[in-house]
N, C-alpha and C positions, 0 to 999 in steps of 0.2 A: 728538329728531326732526331730520331733515335740514333744513338751512336753504338748501341750494343749489337751483338750478333743477330738477335731476332729482328731488330730493325733493318739490318742489312738484307735479310732475305724476304722482307715483307713489303709489298707494294700496297697502294690504296686505290679505291675507286668509289665513285658515287654513281649509282644508277639513276639516270635522269631521262629515261625514254618514255615514261608514262604520259599518255595524252591528257589525263586528268578530266575525263568526261563528267564524272560525278562532281568533281570540284569546280568545273566550269572554266578552268584555265590550265595552261601548261604548268605541270607541277614544278618544273625547274624555276618558275617565277615566284614560288612561295616566299612571302616575307612574314616573319613572326616577330612580334615585339620590336619592330623597326629594323630587323636585321634579315638580309637574304639568307634563307635556310641553306641554299647550295654553297654559298661562300663560307658560312659557318661550319658546315660539315667538312669542307675542304681544309679549313684551318685545323679542325680536330684531327683529320687524317695526317696532316703535315707534322703533327707532334709525334707520330708513330712511324711514318713511312717516308723514305727518301724519294719515292716516285709515286705520283698521284695522277689519275686520269678520271675523266667523266665519260661514262658510257651513255650516249645520247639517243640510242635507237637509230632512227633515220635522221640524216643531217637536216638541221633547221637552225634558224637564228635563236640564240639564247639571250635571255634578258640581261645576263651578266657576262659579257664576252671577255675572253682572255684569262679566265680564272684557272684553267688547267688544260692539258692536252685532251682533245675530244676524240673519242673513238666511236665508230658506227657499228651497228649490229651486222654480223656476217649472215645472220638468218633474220631478216627484217620481219617485223610484225608478229614475232613469236614470244613476246613477253619477257618477264624477268629472267627466265632461264637463258634466253639469247643474250641478255645484258651481261650476265655472269660470264658466258662464253666469250663475248666481245672483250670484256675486261681482261680475262685471263690470256686471251690471244694477244693482247697489246702490251702486257707488262713484261719486264725483263728479270723479275725475281721469282723465287720459288713458290710464293703464295701471295694472295691478295685479300686484304681486309676490305669488305664491300659493305657500303651503307646505301640506303635508299633516300632519294631527295625529298621524300615526304615525311621523314622521321626527324624532327628538329630537336629532340630532347635526349639524344644519345649521351650517356654519361661516360666521361673519360675513364673512370674507374672500372666500368664494365669492359671497355676495350682492353684495358691493361690485364684483366683476368683472362680474357680470351687469348691474348698474346702469350701469356704465361703457360697456357694449356696447349699451345701448338705442338703437334706431332707430325713428323714427316709423312706426307701423302694422305693426311686426314683433314677433312673439313672441321671447323670448330663452330658450333652453334649452340643456342639455348633451346630447351624445351619448356614452354610456358603453358600451363593448363592443359597438358597433353598434346600440345601443338608445337611442332618444330618451327621455330622462328628463323627464316632464312637470313634475315638482316637484323642487326649487324651479324656478319658471318665472315669467317676466314676460309678461303677456298684455295687449295693447292693447284698449281698448273698441271699436275699429274692427272687431274680430272677432265682435262680438255677432250680426250678421245671419248669418254663416256658422255660428256655433255653433248658432243656432236652427234653421237649415236642416238641419244634421246631426242634431240631436235629433229633429226632426219626422219624419225618414225612418228613425230608429232606428239611425243609424250612430254608435255610441257610443265607438269606440276613440280615446283621446286621442292616442296615438302616430300613428295614421293621420291624424288631423285635423291634427296639427302638420306632417306631411309634405305636406299639401295647401295650407297657408296660408303667407303670407310669414313667414319666421322667420330669426333669427340663431341658427344651431346651433353652439355652441362645442365644440371637440374635447376629448376626455378629457385630453389633455396639459395644457390650460389648467386644468382642475379639479385635476389632481394637483399643479400648481405651488403651490396653497395648501392642498390637502387630499390629501396623498400616499396615504392609505389609502381615499380616497373614502367616508369615513364619512357625509358629508352626504347620501348617497343611500340610507342604510340605512332599510328599512321594518321595523316591528315587527308582524308578521302572526300570529304564534303565541306562546304562552307561552314557548316555548324561545328565541325571539328576544330576549326582555327580558334585559338584563344581570343577572347573578346577584344583585347588590345592589339591583336595581330591583324594583318591584312594581307591581301594578295597584290603582287605587282601587276 
């Protein structure tokens, strides 16, 4: 766990609420190269955050029980924006570093840069190919009211939300400096996306 000031104000969360319809399994059960992706991501977060939660959407059994405190969506069935809201509602620190459970290749160096660029009251995300990548992302708890407002009116796009709120948007060149192939932003959405030596639990 980080012992510096930034670490003390930063919690961590993995969003694991996706049903994985295209993947064919619960995404929380992904295993790549013999390692459960969810537990690997939690270990990564533990290196930066003294508090880590898993936002699971609606409560259900997980393939890897007991890995972290589980939090349910307060706005069920409303996608990743609801997962961000649930995570921020559950943590006790000023901001939350959020990963998605279908992104197994997030680089530690990328997270370190994001943490260095933190500013009070601002999200920290990357823009890759003109698209704002919501994850990995750092979200301050000060966004809770605006998240709830968006959820209540059914405006569920995370990228659109990030364009409306205060944010530090880091350019692609910064990401490529530590992750030349941008593998940190790889999502596993279909069975074909999983590396050949990987499998699903």
